[in-house]
C-alpha positions, 0 to 999 in steps of 0.5 A: 074468513077475512083475507084483506086488511083494506078497510071500507070508505064508508060503513054499511052496506053497497049502496046500488041505485035508488032505494027499494021497498022491501020485497024488491030489495030481498029480490035483488039480493037473491044471492047468499054465499053459497049461490054466489059460491055457485055462481063463481064455480058455475061461470068458471067450470064451463065447457071450456074445462071439457075441451082444454086438454085437447088445447093444452095438449097442443102446447105439450105437457108444460101446459099443466104447469102454466095452469098452476100459474094461471090459478095462483094469478087467478086466486090473486084476482080474487083477493083483489076483487074482494079487496075493491068491493069492500073498499068501494062504496057503491061496487055495484057493476064490479070492475066497471065500478072500481075503475070509475070509482078511481080514475072517473066516468071515461075509465069505468066505460072504458072497462065496463065497454071491454068487460060486456064484449068479452062477457058475450063473446065468452058465451059464444066460445063456451057454447062452441064447445058446447055443441062437440059434447052435444055432437057427441052425446047424440053421435052426431059427427059430421054436422053442417056449419048451420046444423051446429049453429042451430044446436048453439042456438039451443045452448044460448037462449034456454039460460037466457029464458031462465034469466027472464024468469028471474034471479032465484029461479037463475041461482037455484038452476045454478047450484043443481048444474054446479053440483052435476058436473063437479062430482063427475069431474072430481071422479074423473082427477081422482080415480082416473089417475089408476088408468093412466099411462105414462107413455100418453104424455106428449113432450114437454114443448109439442109445438115444434117452436120456441118455449114462449110459443107453447107458453102462449098457446096454454096461456090463451086458453088457460086464462080463458078457463078462469074467466068467471073469477070476478063473477061475484063482484060484477053481481054485487048487487045481487049478493047479500052482505057483498062486502063479506060475501063477495071475497068469501065466494071469489077465494072458495070458488077459484081455489075449488075450481084451480084444483079440479082443473090441474087435477083433471088436465093432468089426468086426461093427458096421461088417459088419452094418447098424445096424437088422439088428444090434439085431434079431438074437440071432446077429450073427456069422451076419450078419457072415460072410454079409456077407463071403461072400455067396455061399457058404451054409456061411459062416453055418453055420460061424461058428454051429457055432463059436459052438456050441463056443465056448459047450459050451467055456465051459460046460465050465469054468464048470461045474467053477468052479462045482463048485470054489466050492461045494467050497472053502466046504463044506470050511470048514463054511461051506456044506452038506457034500455039496458038498464029496463027492468021488470017487477023482478028486477030483471033487466030483460033488455040487457039479456036479449040482447046479450043473447042476440050478439053471440048468436050473430057471432056464432052464425059468422064463426061457423060459416067462416071456420070450422072445429076447434079453431071456433073455439080458440079463435073466440078463446083468444079475443075473449082473453085479451078484452077481459086482460084490460079490466083485469088490469085497470082493476089492478091499478086502481087498487094500487092507486089507493095504496099509494095514496094517502087515503089508505087505512092498511099500514106494516105487513099489510101494506106489504101484503096488499101491494103484493097482491096489487102488483102482481094482479098488474104484472099477470094482467100485462103478462097475460095481454103480451103472451096472447100474440099481436094478433089478437091484441089488434083485434081487441084494439079494434073493440075498444075503438069502436067503444070509443066512437059510442063514448063520443055519442054518450058523453055529448048526451050527458054534457046536453043533460047536464050530467057531466061539465061541458068542457070551455072552449076558447072564442073563434077569435082567439082559437084561430087568430090567422082567420081575422080579417087582415083589415081588422088587425093591428097596424104594421110598422116598417123599422119605425119608418112612416 
């Protein structure tokens, strides 16, 4: 299946760094099409889907329509990332590599920084939702913040250990968890319609405010639930034949996830009363209790599926966090320890730091917020910081299409311009809909990253890895500082 027409600028496989031996190369490219598709599905369908109906219910049934629109945008992004991976000679690092190829080191670093931050912050959001279902599974209804934090540590560090073991083991674990969570969710999305009560659906706009405010609430969590569409692109170095399989895995994985999302969200809204739905952190437990009212195992079963789903998502995202920082560090645009790898090619330092940071973020969150507010806060921050890399990737492709380098014409050019153009507008809309407070917080994250870049760029100049700017000599840069006695004599209207 070939959806894009943009031709590669360089033949052959994607170069991804220094030459490797045959055995190491086999270890590096450990993700075939099935595993890459599983990584996409596993990264998209985490525990967010198990909390999403409750958050969308706060907006009203309009949330279902907003989710469908976001799904279309995510599909276009999947096509976009496939096109870019096929075209960019070195696509190691995905979104970071696209921007660096088109706009240079600074743009690449900015995108890589934003994506790396949202990746580990997103893991914090996933694990905050995961904790709800661990509590539901074991009947822990009134945990303190520190008790929930210790539960979250299990969710963060078990996937980290699996990734430290190696990519092959990570891929195997990912495929197993995808099957274990996808089939039960599909069961709910299909069979659940036989138990739906129309009175359970809340108003179209449940915010009590404007339609715009409702769309903003729904758009944030909907986009967050689709973050992961780029998983195959980010891990292109680990994917076999990435020029073909990144596109296929991204499109198929996103399409299946989108279908599942719309089905199960609508069903849960019809199974659980609106009043109950907006006040719960584990809506699928309520949904299963409605479908099987006299079976105590039903709620426990879906809670167990959510726990498995969360571990699977965190497993994939731990790899994505690591691969993002490794690719940037290998280009010397990030602290070098993030590129340190063991004999299996695992960037162990990136795994440890990428897990420690969300651990600290969760410690702060559980001591300042509670319940769904932890999840929604982390979702909002993640959405804006990922919208920037999406936007930069879209304009990177747009730049290519309107340049003289392009190799597509006619209807194919019009189609590719539509994909890139809608992706640009989609990324801008998501940022705009997130609200000024979240955008402000994301700006602070960017500014912190720029401070780090100043030191990294100075080091690269010292090592001769990038050209140093040529400054003016002091006497030309500040002539007003030259001693008056050395200045040229002045005349007074030609008189002596």
